[in-house]
C-alpha positions in Angstrom: -4.8 28.4 61.8 -6.2 31.8 62.2 -5.5 34.4 59.4 -6.4 38.1 59.5 -10.0 38.0 58.2 -10.0 41.3 56.4 -6.7 40.5 54.7 -8.1 37.1 53.5 -11.1 38.9 52.0 -8.9 41.4 50.2 -6.2 39.1 48.9 -6.0 39.0 45.1 -2.5 37.5 44.7 -0.3 35.1 46.7 3.5 35.0 46.1 5.2 31.8 47.2 8.8 32.3 48.4 11.5 29.8 49.1 13.2 31.4 52.0 17.0 31.7 51.8 17.8 33.5 55.0 16.3 35.3 58.0 15.5 39.0 57.6 18.3 41.4 58.5 15.9 44.0 59.8 12.9 43.8 62.1 9.7 43.8 60.0 11.5 43.2 56.7 10.2 40.4 54.4 11.9 37.0 54.5 14.5 37.0 51.6 14.3 34.4 49.0 13.4 33.4 45.5 9.8 33.7 44.4 8.8 30.3 43.0 5.1 30.8 42.2 2.2 33.3 42.0 -1.3 32.3 42.7 -4.3 34.3 41.6 -8.1 33.8 41.2 -9.5 30.6 42.6 -6.0 29.4 43.6 -5.9 32.2 46.2 -9.2 31.1 47.8 -8.1 27.5 47.7 -4.7 28.1 49.3 -6.1 30.4 52.0 -8.8 27.8 52.8 -6.2 25.1 53.2 -4.1 27.2 55.4 -7.0 28.2 57.6 -7.9 24.5 58.0 -4.4 23.5 59.1 -4.8 21.6 62.4 -3.1 22.8 65.6 -0.2 20.7 66.8 2.3 20.5 69.6 5.0 23.1 69.2 8.6 22.0 69.3 11.6 24.2 69.9 14.0 24.4 67.0 15.0 28.1 66.9 12.5 28.8 64.1 14.1 28.0 60.7 11.4 28.6 58.1 11.8 27.3 54.6 8.7 28.8 52.8 6.6 31.8 53.1 3.5 33.2 51.5 2.9 36.8 50.8 -0.6 38.0 50.3 -1.4 41.1 48.2 -4.5 43.1 47.5 -5.2 44.3 43.9 -2.8 47.3 44.1 0.1 44.9 44.6 1.7 47.6 46.8 2.7 46.3 50.2 2.0 42.8 51.3 -1.1 42.5 53.5 0.6 39.7 55.3 3.5 37.3 55.0 3.3 33.9 56.7 6.6 32.1 57.2 6.3 28.3 57.9 8.8 26.3 60.0 8.0 22.6 59.6 10.4 21.5 62.4 8.8 23.4 65.3 5.4 23.7 63.7 5.4 27.5 64.1 4.1 30.1 61.7 5.1 33.7 62.0 3.1 36.4 60.4 3.8 40.0 59.8 2.4 42.7 57.6 0.1 45.7 57.5 -3.0 43.6 58.2 -1.7 41.4 61.0 -2.8 42.3 64.5 -0.1 41.6 67.2 -2.1 38.7 68.6 -1.7 36.8 65.3 2.0 37.3 65.0 2.9 33.6 65.9 
């Protein structure tokens, strides 16, 4: 899976979110409860695993993500990117300040 390279290099913290609903506004983060924070070597390990996810056949389910990851740089201001994962249709949708349009899905 392709992640925004500059954002990967700048990521200092990952927030793991259990998604509870779809965003109510375009561009808003997926609402949900934060269940974990990863920092240091955990960030590098998690991003490496995500980048090595194999491609698969996409299925149509209407996109119902259960989990998302939000990546932050050291300022912890705005998320560099958020990746929401749907394990039914095998789609990942990304948004954020560091996500070029071509990597949105």
